[in-house]
mmCIF file of the C-alpha atoms, coordinates in Angstrom:
data_MODEL
# 
_entry.id   MODEL 
# 
loop_
_atom_site.group_PDB 
_atom_site.id 
_atom_site.type_symbol 
_atom_site.label_atom_id 
_atom_site.label_alt_id 
_atom_site.label_comp_id 
_atom_site.label_asym_id 
_atom_site.label_entity_id 
_atom_site.label_seq_id 
_atom_site.pdbx_PDB_ins_code 
_atom_site.Cartn_x 
_atom_site.Cartn_y 
_atom_site.Cartn_z 
_atom_site.occupancy 
_atom_site.B_iso_or_equiv 
_atom_site.pdbx_formal_charge 
_atom_site.auth_seq_id 
_atom_site.auth_comp_id 
_atom_site.auth_asym_id 
_atom_site.auth_atom_id 
_atom_site.pdbx_PDB_model_num 
ATOM 1   C CA . UNK A 1 1   ? -17.671 5.239   10.922  1.00 0.00 ? 1   UNK A CA 1 
ATOM 2   C CA . UNK A 1 2   ? -17.985 1.577   11.891  1.00 0.00 ? 2   UNK A CA 1 
ATOM 3   C CA . UNK A 1 3   ? -18.772 -1.226  9.477   1.00 0.00 ? 3   UNK A CA 1 
ATOM 4   C CA . UNK A 1 4   ? -22.354 -1.134  10.785  1.00 0.00 ? 4   UNK A CA 1 
ATOM 5   C CA . UNK A 1 5   ? -22.505 2.581   10.016  1.00 0.00 ? 5   UNK A CA 1 
ATOM 6   C CA . UNK A 1 6   ? -21.166 1.946   6.512   1.00 0.00 ? 6   UNK A CA 1 
ATOM 7   C CA . UNK A 1 7   ? -23.797 -0.696  5.807   1.00 0.00 ? 7   UNK A CA 1 
ATOM 8   C CA . UNK A 1 8   ? -26.572 1.528   7.131   1.00 0.00 ? 8   UNK A CA 1 
ATOM 9   C CA . UNK A 1 9   ? -25.376 4.397   4.934   1.00 0.00 ? 9   UNK A CA 1 
ATOM 10  C CA . UNK A 1 10  ? -25.344 2.114   1.882   1.00 0.00 ? 10  UNK A CA 1 
ATOM 11  C CA . UNK A 1 11  ? -28.925 1.035   2.592   1.00 0.00 ? 11  UNK A CA 1 
ATOM 12  C CA . UNK A 1 12  ? -29.933 4.692   2.951   1.00 0.00 ? 12  UNK A CA 1 
ATOM 13  C CA . UNK A 1 13  ? -28.246 5.800   -0.272  1.00 0.00 ? 13  UNK A CA 1 
ATOM 14  C CA . UNK A 1 14  ? -29.471 2.863   -2.349  1.00 0.00 ? 14  UNK A CA 1 
ATOM 15  C CA . UNK A 1 15  ? -32.919 2.493   -0.787  1.00 0.00 ? 15  UNK A CA 1 
ATOM 16  C CA . UNK A 1 16  ? -32.166 -1.198  -0.231  1.00 0.00 ? 16  UNK A CA 1 
ATOM 17  C CA . UNK A 1 17  ? -32.135 -3.563  2.734   1.00 0.00 ? 17  UNK A CA 1 
ATOM 18  C CA . UNK A 1 18  ? -30.519 -6.825  3.796   1.00 0.00 ? 18  UNK A CA 1 
ATOM 19  C CA . UNK A 1 19  ? -32.883 -8.753  1.543   1.00 0.00 ? 19  UNK A CA 1 
ATOM 20  C CA . UNK A 1 20  ? -32.343 -6.805  -1.669  1.00 0.00 ? 20  UNK A CA 1 
ATOM 21  C CA . UNK A 1 21  ? -28.619 -6.195  -0.968  1.00 0.00 ? 21  UNK A CA 1 
ATOM 22  C CA . UNK A 1 22  ? -27.317 -9.443  0.522   1.00 0.00 ? 22  UNK A CA 1 
ATOM 23  C CA . UNK A 1 23  ? -24.603 -9.558  3.166   1.00 0.00 ? 23  UNK A CA 1 
ATOM 24  C CA . UNK A 1 24  ? -22.223 -11.457 0.880   1.00 0.00 ? 24  UNK A CA 1 
ATOM 25  C CA . UNK A 1 25  ? -22.533 -8.907  -1.921  1.00 0.00 ? 25  UNK A CA 1 
ATOM 26  C CA . UNK A 1 26  ? -22.315 -6.047  0.568   1.00 0.00 ? 26  UNK A CA 1 
ATOM 27  C CA . UNK A 1 27  ? -19.013 -7.333  1.990   1.00 0.00 ? 27  UNK A CA 1 
ATOM 28  C CA . UNK A 1 28  ? -17.496 -7.686  -1.489  1.00 0.00 ? 28  UNK A CA 1 
ATOM 29  C CA . UNK A 1 29  ? -18.625 -4.200  -2.481  1.00 0.00 ? 29  UNK A CA 1 
ATOM 30  C CA . UNK A 1 30  ? -17.348 -2.599  0.741   1.00 0.00 ? 30  UNK A CA 1 
ATOM 31  C CA . UNK A 1 31  ? -13.913 -4.226  0.446   1.00 0.00 ? 31  UNK A CA 1 
ATOM 32  C CA . UNK A 1 32  ? -13.665 -3.177  -3.208  1.00 0.00 ? 32  UNK A CA 1 
ATOM 33  C CA . UNK A 1 33  ? -14.370 0.401   -2.172  1.00 0.00 ? 33  UNK A CA 1 
ATOM 34  C CA . UNK A 1 34  ? -11.949 0.120   0.764   1.00 0.00 ? 34  UNK A CA 1 
ATOM 35  C CA . UNK A 1 35  ? -9.180  -1.003  -1.602  1.00 0.00 ? 35  UNK A CA 1 
ATOM 36  C CA . UNK A 1 36  ? -9.904  1.833   -4.000  1.00 0.00 ? 36  UNK A CA 1 
ATOM 37  C CA . UNK A 1 37  ? -9.584  4.445   -1.258  1.00 0.00 ? 37  UNK A CA 1 
ATOM 38  C CA . UNK A 1 38  ? -6.394  2.840   0.096   1.00 0.00 ? 38  UNK A CA 1 
ATOM 39  C CA . UNK A 1 39  ? -4.916  2.772   -3.419  1.00 0.00 ? 39  UNK A CA 1 
ATOM 40  C CA . UNK A 1 40  ? -5.705  6.464   -3.838  1.00 0.00 ? 40  UNK A CA 1 
ATOM 41  C CA . UNK A 1 41  ? -4.012  7.250   -0.520  1.00 0.00 ? 41  UNK A CA 1 
ATOM 42  C CA . UNK A 1 42  ? -0.901  5.253   -1.446  1.00 0.00 ? 42  UNK A CA 1 
ATOM 43  C CA . UNK A 1 43  ? -0.683  7.153   -4.738  1.00 0.00 ? 43  UNK A CA 1 
ATOM 44  C CA . UNK A 1 44  ? -1.036  10.451  -2.889  1.00 0.00 ? 44  UNK A CA 1 
ATOM 45  C CA . UNK A 1 45  ? 1.123   10.067  0.201   1.00 0.00 ? 45  UNK A CA 1 
ATOM 46  C CA . UNK A 1 46  ? 4.673   11.360  0.265   1.00 0.00 ? 46  UNK A CA 1 
ATOM 47  C CA . UNK A 1 47  ? 7.389   10.983  2.861   1.00 0.00 ? 47  UNK A CA 1 
ATOM 48  C CA . UNK A 1 48  ? 4.841   9.908   5.486   1.00 0.00 ? 48  UNK A CA 1 
ATOM 49  C CA . UNK A 1 49  ? 3.724   6.578   4.050   1.00 0.00 ? 49  UNK A CA 1 
ATOM 50  C CA . UNK A 1 50  ? 0.230   5.281   4.659   1.00 0.00 ? 50  UNK A CA 1 
ATOM 51  C CA . UNK A 1 51  ? -0.417  2.074   6.568   1.00 0.00 ? 51  UNK A CA 1 
ATOM 52  C CA . UNK A 1 52  ? -3.840  0.857   7.653   1.00 0.00 ? 52  UNK A CA 1 
ATOM 53  C CA . UNK A 1 53  ? -4.189  1.582   11.378  1.00 0.00 ? 53  UNK A CA 1 
ATOM 54  C CA . UNK A 1 54  ? -5.963  -1.737  11.932  1.00 0.00 ? 54  UNK A CA 1 
ATOM 55  C CA . UNK A 1 55  ? -2.749  -3.686  11.442  1.00 0.00 ? 55  UNK A CA 1 
ATOM 56  C CA . UNK A 1 56  ? -1.002  -4.765  14.630  1.00 0.00 ? 56  UNK A CA 1 
ATOM 57  C CA . UNK A 1 57  ? 2.477   -5.021  13.087  1.00 0.00 ? 57  UNK A CA 1 
ATOM 58  C CA . UNK A 1 58  ? 4.723   -2.764  11.022  1.00 0.00 ? 58  UNK A CA 1 
ATOM 59  C CA . UNK A 1 59  ? 5.074   -3.143  7.238   1.00 0.00 ? 59  UNK A CA 1 
ATOM 60  C CA . UNK A 1 60  ? 8.539   -4.661  7.578   1.00 0.00 ? 60  UNK A CA 1 
ATOM 61  C CA . UNK A 1 61  ? 9.342   -8.236  6.525   1.00 0.00 ? 61  UNK A CA 1 
ATOM 62  C CA . UNK A 1 62  ? 12.432  -10.073 7.780   1.00 0.00 ? 62  UNK A CA 1 
ATOM 63  C CA . UNK A 1 63  ? 13.701  -13.441 6.609   1.00 0.00 ? 63  UNK A CA 1 
ATOM 64  C CA . UNK A 1 64  ? 16.776  -15.673 6.642   1.00 0.00 ? 64  UNK A CA 1 
ATOM 65  C CA . UNK A 1 65  ? 19.641  -15.101 4.225   1.00 0.00 ? 65  UNK A CA 1 
ATOM 66  C CA . UNK A 1 66  ? 20.749  -18.434 2.805   1.00 0.00 ? 66  UNK A CA 1 
ATOM 67  C CA . UNK A 1 67  ? 24.173  -19.051 1.340   1.00 0.00 ? 67  UNK A CA 1 
ATOM 68  C CA . UNK A 1 68  ? 23.924  -19.579 -2.429  1.00 0.00 ? 68  UNK A CA 1 
ATOM 69  C CA . UNK A 1 69  ? 20.302  -18.416 -2.646  1.00 0.00 ? 69  UNK A CA 1 
ATOM 70  C CA . UNK A 1 70  ? 19.833  -15.345 -4.832  1.00 0.00 ? 70  UNK A CA 1 
ATOM 71  C CA . UNK A 1 71  ? 16.032  -15.076 -5.044  1.00 0.00 ? 71  UNK A CA 1 
ATOM 72  C CA . UNK A 1 72  ? 13.655  -14.375 -2.144  1.00 0.00 ? 72  UNK A CA 1 
ATOM 73  C CA . UNK A 1 73  ? 9.878   -14.421 -2.451  1.00 0.00 ? 73  UNK A CA 1 
ATOM 74  C CA . UNK A 1 74  ? 7.681   -11.437 -1.652  1.00 0.00 ? 74  UNK A CA 1 
ATOM 75  C CA . UNK A 1 75  ? 4.221   -11.684 -0.145  1.00 0.00 ? 75  UNK A CA 1 
ATOM 76  C CA . UNK A 1 76  ? 1.364   -10.632 -2.406  1.00 0.00 ? 76  UNK A CA 1 
ATOM 77  C CA . UNK A 1 77  ? 0.528   -7.921  0.150   1.00 0.00 ? 77  UNK A CA 1 
ATOM 78  C CA . UNK A 1 78  ? 3.785   -6.121  -0.652  1.00 0.00 ? 78  UNK A CA 1 
ATOM 79  C CA . UNK A 1 79  ? 2.375   -3.514  -3.037  1.00 0.00 ? 79  UNK A CA 1 
ATOM 80  C CA . UNK A 1 80  ? 5.463   -1.310  -3.045  1.00 0.00 ? 80  UNK A CA 1 
ATOM 81  C CA . UNK A 1 81  ? 9.006   -1.853  -1.826  1.00 0.00 ? 81  UNK A CA 1 
ATOM 82  C CA . UNK A 1 82  ? 10.497  1.262   -0.249  1.00 0.00 ? 82  UNK A CA 1 
ATOM 83  C CA . UNK A 1 83  ? 13.764  -0.088  1.187   1.00 0.00 ? 83  UNK A CA 1 
ATOM 84  C CA . UNK A 1 84  ? 15.811  -3.299  1.405   1.00 0.00 ? 84  UNK A CA 1 
ATOM 85  C CA . UNK A 1 85  ? 18.583  -3.998  3.926   1.00 0.00 ? 85  UNK A CA 1 
ATOM 86  C CA . UNK A 1 86  ? 20.835  -6.963  4.729   1.00 0.00 ? 86  UNK A CA 1 
ATOM 87  C CA . UNK A 1 87  ? 22.833  -7.818  7.817   1.00 0.00 ? 87  UNK A CA 1 
ATOM 88  C CA . UNK A 1 88  ? 26.418  -8.914  7.215   1.00 0.00 ? 88  UNK A CA 1 
ATOM 89  C CA . UNK A 1 89  ? 28.100  -11.754 9.084   1.00 0.00 ? 89  UNK A CA 1 
ATOM 90  C CA . UNK A 1 90  ? 29.371  -9.283  11.710  1.00 0.00 ? 90  UNK A CA 1 
ATOM 91  C CA . UNK A 1 91  ? 25.839  -8.123  12.533  1.00 0.00 ? 91  UNK A CA 1 
ATOM 92  C CA . UNK A 1 92  ? 25.938  -4.766  10.749  1.00 0.00 ? 92  UNK A CA 1 
ATOM 93  C CA . UNK A 1 93  ? 22.924  -3.684  8.700   1.00 0.00 ? 93  UNK A CA 1 
ATOM 94  C CA . UNK A 1 94  ? 23.599  -2.395  5.185   1.00 0.00 ? 94  UNK A CA 1 
ATOM 95  C CA . UNK A 1 95  ? 21.301  -0.546  2.795   1.00 0.00 ? 95  UNK A CA 1 
ATOM 96  C CA . UNK A 1 96  ? 20.978  -2.201  -0.618  1.00 0.00 ? 96  UNK A CA 1 
ATOM 97  C CA . UNK A 1 97  ? 20.677  -0.138  -3.782  1.00 0.00 ? 97  UNK A CA 1 
ATOM 98  C CA . UNK A 1 98  ? 17.865  -0.912  -6.248  1.00 0.00 ? 98  UNK A CA 1 
ATOM 99  C CA . UNK A 1 99  ? 18.939  -2.034  -9.696  1.00 0.00 ? 99  UNK A CA 1 
ATOM 100 C CA . UNK A 1 100 ? 17.213  -3.298  -12.816 1.00 0.00 ? 100 UNK A CA 1 
ATOM 101 C CA . UNK A 1 101 ? 18.617  -5.777  -15.280 1.00 0.00 ? 101 UNK A CA 1 
ATOM 102 C CA . UNK A 1 102 ? 18.254  -3.047  -17.918 1.00 0.00 ? 102 UNK A CA 1 
ATOM 103 C CA . UNK A 1 103 ? 20.959  -1.145  -16.009 1.00 0.00 ? 103 UNK A CA 1 
ATOM 104 C CA . UNK A 1 104 ? 23.440  -3.966  -16.611 1.00 0.00 ? 104 UNK A CA 1 
ATOM 105 C CA . UNK A 1 105 ? 24.150  -3.373  -20.286 1.00 0.00 ? 105 UNK A CA 1 
ATOM 106 C CA . UNK A 1 106 ? 27.846  -4.225  -20.372 1.00 0.00 ? 106 UNK A CA 1 
ATOM 107 C CA . UNK A 1 107 ? 27.662  -7.949  -19.558 1.00 0.00 ? 107 UNK A CA 1 
ATOM 108 C CA . UNK A 1 108 ? 25.302  -10.880 -19.125 1.00 0.00 ? 108 UNK A CA 1 
ATOM 109 C CA . UNK A 1 109 ? 23.021  -10.547 -16.098 1.00 0.00 ? 109 UNK A CA 1 
ATOM 110 C CA . UNK A 1 110 ? 24.005  -14.142 -15.287 1.00 0.00 ? 110 UNK A CA 1 
ATOM 111 C CA . UNK A 1 111 ? 27.623  -13.038 -14.882 1.00 0.00 ? 111 UNK A CA 1 
ATOM 112 C CA . UNK A 1 112 ? 26.839  -9.857  -12.945 1.00 0.00 ? 112 UNK A CA 1 
ATOM 113 C CA . UNK A 1 113 ? 28.546  -9.798  -9.531  1.00 0.00 ? 113 UNK A CA 1 
ATOM 114 C CA . UNK A 1 114 ? 29.124  -13.546 -9.352  1.00 0.00 ? 114 UNK A CA 1 
ATOM 115 C CA . UNK A 1 115 ? 31.280  -15.210 -6.731  1.00 0.00 ? 115 UNK A CA 1 
ATOM 116 C CA . UNK A 1 116 ? 29.111  -14.505 -3.700  1.00 0.00 ? 116 UNK A CA 1 
ATOM 117 C CA . UNK A 1 117 ? 29.524  -12.098 -0.811  1.00 0.00 ? 117 UNK A CA 1 
ATOM 118 C CA . UNK A 1 118 ? 27.522  -9.535  1.105   1.00 0.00 ? 118 UNK A CA 1 
ATOM 119 C CA . UNK A 1 119 ? 24.701  -8.329  -1.204  1.00 0.00 ? 119 UNK A CA 1 
ATOM 120 C CA . UNK A 1 120 ? 24.966  -4.762  -2.483  1.00 0.00 ? 120 UNK A CA 1 
ATOM 121 C CA . UNK A 1 121 ? 22.040  -4.513  -4.924  1.00 0.00 ? 121 UNK A CA 1 
ATOM 122 C CA . UNK A 1 122 ? 18.530  -5.871  -5.309  1.00 0.00 ? 122 UNK A CA 1 
ATOM 123 C CA . UNK A 1 123 ? 16.234  -6.248  -8.314  1.00 0.00 ? 123 UNK A CA 1 
ATOM 124 C CA . UNK A 1 124 ? 12.448  -6.631  -8.087  1.00 0.00 ? 124 UNK A CA 1 
ATOM 125 C CA . UNK A 1 125 ? 11.134  -9.283  -10.473 1.00 0.00 ? 125 UNK A CA 1 
ATOM 126 C CA . UNK A 1 126 ? 7.457   -10.228 -10.180 1.00 0.00 ? 126 UNK A CA 1 
ATOM 127 C CA . UNK A 1 127 ? 7.014   -11.501 -6.631  1.00 0.00 ? 127 UNK A CA 1 
ATOM 128 C CA . UNK A 1 128 ? 10.745  -12.011 -6.117  1.00 0.00 ? 128 UNK A CA 1 
ATOM 129 C CA . UNK A 1 129 ? 13.700  -9.966  -4.948  1.00 0.00 ? 129 UNK A CA 1 
ATOM 130 C CA . UNK A 1 130 ? 17.036  -10.904 -6.544  1.00 0.00 ? 130 UNK A CA 1 
ATOM 131 C CA . UNK A 1 131 ? 20.208  -10.110 -4.597  1.00 0.00 ? 131 UNK A CA 1 
ATOM 132 C CA . UNK A 1 132 ? 23.567  -9.189  -6.145  1.00 0.00 ? 132 UNK A CA 1 
ATOM 133 C CA . UNK A 1 133 ? 25.967  -10.672 -5.320  1.00 0.00 ? 133 UNK A CA 1 
ATOM 134 C CA . UNK A 1 134 ? 24.381  -13.851 -4.018  1.00 0.00 ? 134 UNK A CA 1 
ATOM 135 C CA . UNK A 1 135 ? 25.000  -14.147 -0.252  1.00 0.00 ? 135 UNK A CA 1 
ATOM 136 C CA . UNK A 1 136 ? 27.815  -16.534 0.683   1.00 0.00 ? 136 UNK A CA 1 
ATOM 137 C CA . UNK A 1 137 ? 26.651  -16.976 4.281   1.00 0.00 ? 137 UNK A CA 1 
ATOM 138 C CA . UNK A 1 138 ? 23.526  -18.196 6.067   1.00 0.00 ? 138 UNK A CA 1 
ATOM 139 C CA . UNK A 1 139 ? 22.074  -16.068 8.835   1.00 0.00 ? 139 UNK A CA 1 
ATOM 140 C CA . UNK A 1 140 ? 18.597  -15.780 10.330  1.00 0.00 ? 140 UNK A CA 1 
ATOM 141 C CA . UNK A 1 141 ? 16.588  -12.548 10.203  1.00 0.00 ? 141 UNK A CA 1 
ATOM 142 C CA . UNK A 1 142 ? 19.175  -10.894 7.964   1.00 0.00 ? 142 UNK A CA 1 
ATOM 143 C CA . UNK A 1 143 ? 17.146  -9.727  4.967   1.00 0.00 ? 143 UNK A CA 1 
ATOM 144 C CA . UNK A 1 144 ? 14.763  -6.881  5.797   1.00 0.00 ? 144 UNK A CA 1 
ATOM 145 C CA . UNK A 1 145 ? 12.219  -5.440  3.382   1.00 0.00 ? 145 UNK A CA 1 
ATOM 146 C CA . UNK A 1 146 ? 10.214  -2.280  4.057   1.00 0.00 ? 146 UNK A CA 1 
ATOM 147 C CA . UNK A 1 147 ? 7.004   -2.189  2.049   1.00 0.00 ? 147 UNK A CA 1 
ATOM 148 C CA . UNK A 1 148 ? 3.582   -0.639  1.589   1.00 0.00 ? 148 UNK A CA 1 
ATOM 149 C CA . UNK A 1 149 ? 0.517   -2.863  1.733   1.00 0.00 ? 149 UNK A CA 1 
ATOM 150 C CA . UNK A 1 150 ? -3.178  -2.691  1.014   1.00 0.00 ? 150 UNK A CA 1 
ATOM 151 C CA . UNK A 1 151 ? -5.952  -2.199  3.558   1.00 0.00 ? 151 UNK A CA 1 
ATOM 152 C CA . UNK A 1 152 ? -6.912  -4.626  6.308   1.00 0.00 ? 152 UNK A CA 1 
ATOM 153 C CA . UNK A 1 153 ? -10.137 -5.702  4.626   1.00 0.00 ? 153 UNK A CA 1 
ATOM 154 C CA . UNK A 1 154 ? -13.314 -6.437  6.522   1.00 0.00 ? 154 UNK A CA 1 
ATOM 155 C CA . UNK A 1 155 ? -14.302 -10.030 7.225   1.00 0.00 ? 155 UNK A CA 1 
ATOM 156 C CA . UNK A 1 156 ? -17.778 -11.505 7.643   1.00 0.00 ? 156 UNK A CA 1 
ATOM 157 C CA . UNK A 1 157 ? -17.050 -12.011 11.345  1.00 0.00 ? 157 UNK A CA 1 
ATOM 158 C CA . UNK A 1 158 ? -16.220 -8.312  11.705  1.00 0.00 ? 158 UNK A CA 1 
ATOM 159 C CA . UNK A 1 159 ? -19.473 -7.450  9.949   1.00 0.00 ? 159 UNK A CA 1 
ATOM 160 C CA . UNK A 1 160 ? -21.287 -9.495  12.599  1.00 0.00 ? 160 UNK A CA 1 
ATOM 161 C CA . UNK A 1 161 ? -19.428 -7.711  15.392  1.00 0.00 ? 161 UNK A CA 1 
ATOM 162 C CA . UNK A 1 162 ? -20.050 -4.408  13.668  1.00 0.00 ? 162 UNK A CA 1 
ATOM 163 C CA . UNK A 1 163 ? -17.456 -2.251  15.431  1.00 0.00 ? 163 UNK A CA 1 
ATOM 164 C CA . UNK A 1 164 ? -14.398 -2.223  13.173  1.00 0.00 ? 164 UNK A CA 1 
ATOM 165 C CA . UNK A 1 165 ? -13.625 1.076   11.421  1.00 0.00 ? 165 UNK A CA 1 
ATOM 166 C CA . UNK A 1 166 ? -11.604 1.705   8.250   1.00 0.00 ? 166 UNK A CA 1 
ATOM 167 C CA . UNK A 1 167 ? -7.925  2.322   8.961   1.00 0.00 ? 167 UNK A CA 1 
ATOM 168 C CA . UNK A 1 168 ? -7.568  5.722   7.322   1.00 0.00 ? 168 UNK A CA 1 
ATOM 169 C CA . UNK A 1 169 ? -8.516  9.346   8.073   1.00 0.00 ? 169 UNK A CA 1 
ATOM 170 C CA . UNK A 1 170 ? -12.056 9.309   9.503   1.00 0.00 ? 170 UNK A CA 1 
ATOM 171 C CA . UNK A 1 171 ? -12.947 12.474  7.563   1.00 0.00 ? 171 UNK A CA 1 
ATOM 172 C CA . UNK A 1 172 ? -13.122 10.296  4.456   1.00 0.00 ? 172 UNK A CA 1 
ATOM 173 C CA . UNK A 1 173 ? -14.741 7.108   5.750   1.00 0.00 ? 173 UNK A CA 1 
ATOM 174 C CA . UNK A 1 174 ? -17.935 7.968   3.886   1.00 0.00 ? 174 UNK A CA 1 
ATOM 175 C CA . UNK A 1 175 ? -16.106 7.410   0.599   1.00 0.00 ? 175 UNK A CA 1 
ATOM 176 C CA . UNK A 1 176 ? -16.692 3.693   1.161   1.00 0.00 ? 176 UNK A CA 1 
ATOM 177 C CA . UNK A 1 177 ? -20.520 3.785   1.281   1.00 0.00 ? 177 UNK A CA 1 
ATOM 178 C CA . UNK A 1 178 ? -20.528 6.405   -1.478  1.00 0.00 ? 178 UNK A CA 1 
ATOM 179 C CA . UNK A 1 179 ? -18.560 4.128   -3.799  1.00 0.00 ? 179 UNK A CA 1 
ATOM 180 C CA . UNK A 1 180 ? -20.744 1.130   -2.950  1.00 0.00 ? 180 UNK A CA 1 
ATOM 181 C CA . UNK A 1 181 ? -23.884 3.177   -3.583  1.00 0.00 ? 181 UNK A CA 1 
ATOM 182 C CA . UNK A 1 182 ? -22.486 4.532   -6.861  1.00 0.00 ? 182 UNK A CA 1 
ATOM 183 C CA . UNK A 1 183 ? -21.627 1.060   -8.158  1.00 0.00 ? 183 UNK A CA 1 
ATOM 184 C CA . UNK A 1 184 ? -25.127 -0.123  -7.231  1.00 0.00 ? 184 UNK A CA 1 
ATOM 185 C CA . UNK A 1 185 ? -26.778 2.876   -8.883  1.00 0.00 ? 185 UNK A CA 1 
ATOM 186 C CA . UNK A 1 186 ? -24.644 2.607   -12.012 1.00 0.00 ? 186 UNK A CA 1 
ATOM 187 C CA . UNK A 1 187 ? -25.245 -1.134  -12.465 1.00 0.00 ? 187 UNK A CA 1 
ATOM 188 C CA . UNK A 1 188 ? -28.995 -0.633  -11.997 1.00 0.00 ? 188 UNK A CA 1 
ATOM 189 C CA . UNK A 1 189 ? -29.248 2.463   -14.249 1.00 0.00 ? 189 UNK A CA 1 
ATOM 190 C CA . UNK A 1 190 ? -30.465 4.634   -11.390 1.00 0.00 ? 190 UNK A CA 1 
ATOM 191 C CA . UNK A 1 191 ? -30.594 8.433   -11.866 1.00 0.00 ? 191 UNK A CA 1 
ATOM 192 C CA . UNK A 1 192 ? -28.662 8.986   -8.609  1.00 0.00 ? 192 UNK A CA 1 
ATOM 193 C CA . UNK A 1 193 ? -25.420 7.638   -10.110 1.00 0.00 ? 193 UNK A CA 1 
ATOM 194 C CA . UNK A 1 194 ? -24.134 10.979  -11.456 1.00 0.00 ? 194 UNK A CA 1 
ATOM 195 C CA . UNK A 1 195 ? -24.779 12.859  -8.201  1.00 0.00 ? 195 UNK A CA 1 
ATOM 196 C CA . UNK A 1 196 ? -23.019 10.157  -6.211  1.00 0.00 ? 196 UNK A CA 1 
ATOM 197 C CA . UNK A 1 197 ? -20.021 10.286  -8.540  1.00 0.00 ? 197 UNK A CA 1 
ATOM 198 C CA . UNK A 1 198 ? -19.799 14.071  -8.220  1.00 0.00 ? 198 UNK A CA 1 
ATOM 199 C CA . UNK A 1 199 ? -19.686 13.788  -4.432  1.00 0.00 ? 199 UNK A CA 1 
ATOM 200 C CA . UNK A 1 200 ? -17.056 11.029  -4.646  1.00 0.00 ? 200 UNK A CA 1 
ATOM 201 C CA . UNK A 1 201 ? -14.819 13.134  -6.905  1.00 0.00 ? 201 UNK A CA 1 
ATOM 202 C CA . UNK A 1 202 ? -15.103 16.116  -4.555  1.00 0.00 ? 202 UNK A CA 1 
ATOM 203 C CA . UNK A 1 203 ? -14.150 14.067  -1.515  1.00 0.00 ? 203 UNK A CA 1 
ATOM 204 C CA . UNK A 1 204 ? -11.350 12.249  -3.326  1.00 0.00 ? 204 UNK A CA 1 
ATOM 205 C CA . UNK A 1 205 ? -9.810  15.577  -4.350  1.00 0.00 ? 205 UNK A CA 1 
ATOM 206 C CA . UNK A 1 206 ? -9.835  16.656  -0.702  1.00 0.00 ? 206 UNK A CA 1 
ATOM 207 C CA . UNK A 1 207 ? -8.367  13.319  0.407   1.00 0.00 ? 207 UNK A CA 1 
ATOM 208 C CA . UNK A 1 208 ? -5.499  13.607  -2.103  1.00 0.00 ? 208 UNK A CA 1 
ATOM 209 C CA . UNK A 1 209 ? -4.671  17.103  -0.895  1.00 0.00 ? 209 UNK A CA 1 
ATOM 210 C CA . UNK A 1 210 ? -4.743  16.080  2.768   1.00 0.00 ? 210 UNK A CA 1 
ATOM 211 C CA . UNK A 1 211 ? -2.466  13.074  2.311   1.00 0.00 ? 211 UNK A CA 1 
ATOM 212 C CA . UNK A 1 212 ? -0.055  14.998  0.091   1.00 0.00 ? 212 UNK A CA 1 
ATOM 213 C CA . UNK A 1 213 ? 0.337   17.637  2.808   1.00 0.00 ? 213 UNK A CA 1 
ATOM 214 C CA . UNK A 1 214 ? 0.740   15.358  5.840   1.00 0.00 ? 214 UNK A CA 1 
ATOM 215 C CA . UNK A 1 215 ? 4.494   15.956  6.339   1.00 0.00 ? 215 UNK A CA 1 
ATOM 216 C CA . UNK A 1 216 ? 4.148   19.545  7.501   1.00 0.00 ? 216 UNK A CA 1 
ATOM 217 C CA . UNK A 1 217 ? 6.884   19.006  10.091  1.00 0.00 ? 217 UNK A CA 1 
ATOM 218 C CA . UNK A 1 218 ? 9.464   18.697  7.280   1.00 0.00 ? 218 UNK A CA 1 
ATOM 219 C CA . UNK A 1 219 ? 10.863  21.857  5.765   1.00 0.00 ? 219 UNK A CA 1 
ATOM 220 C CA . UNK A 1 220 ? 11.448  22.157  2.026   1.00 0.00 ? 220 UNK A CA 1 
ATOM 221 C CA . UNK A 1 221 ? 15.023  23.165  1.202   1.00 0.00 ? 221 UNK A CA 1 
ATOM 222 C CA . UNK A 1 222 ? 15.494  25.419  -1.802  1.00 0.00 ? 222 UNK A CA 1 
ATOM 223 C CA . UNK A 1 223 ? 18.567  24.577  -3.834  1.00 0.00 ? 223 UNK A CA 1 
ATOM 224 C CA . UNK A 1 224 ? 18.345  27.512  -6.273  1.00 0.00 ? 224 UNK A CA 1 
ATOM 225 C CA . UNK A 1 225 ? 20.464  30.590  -5.660  1.00 0.00 ? 225 UNK A CA 1 
ATOM 226 C CA . UNK A 1 226 ? 18.570  33.760  -4.909  1.00 0.00 ? 226 UNK A CA 1 
ATOM 227 C CA . UNK A 1 227 ? 19.804  36.995  -6.449  1.00 0.00 ? 227 UNK A CA 1 
ATOM 228 C CA . UNK A 1 228 ? 20.185  40.138  -4.355  1.00 0.00 ? 228 UNK A CA 1 
ATOM 229 C CA . UNK A 1 229 ? 17.669  42.945  -4.532  1.00 0.00 ? 229 UNK A CA 1 
ATOM 230 C CA . UNK A 1 230 ? 18.741  46.582  -4.633  1.00 0.00 ? 230 UNK A CA 1 
# 
């Protein structure tokens, strides 16, 4: 379903047109719906993490480690951090372990792992990652963060072109016009609101199930001991 298809479906469901439902309001409503669906997918996915297929890069950020610098800023697009690695001065990558300041209950957080060295732990604080210990060397492209991000939202230029499609499973693209139509119906006290919401809930249930079951190539290992049958 292209962006043009989405807009046409919204007009059909709401009985509106480009005059009564302006392009600016349409774009805002579509991106709000897009973000809702992407958020639902991120909550539902498991070992196969979701990433919008419209992106041309991987959700991996790399930056310079700077001697004496403990805090490193995260982009606002980094919704979830799944892994952090550093490269030591010999060029070997090392996995860092997540930690929270609440875990350090035996000393001041200020005095935790002081002295510098190769980082071993990281703490997420707002839009910052704190490294422990603070690196004592400077090296380019030596802090790597794996993250999940939101959708690649539509722009007004892409609306004009009309060919871009949402970057998730095409079976559920119609959730976007459904949500836009529901919000319109609800805000205008239209009787169609409840029916639209019912259809949204049905499709969202199916979407959750699909994304939860995507890693069918991985086998579940049972750790419990099975008794013998006689």
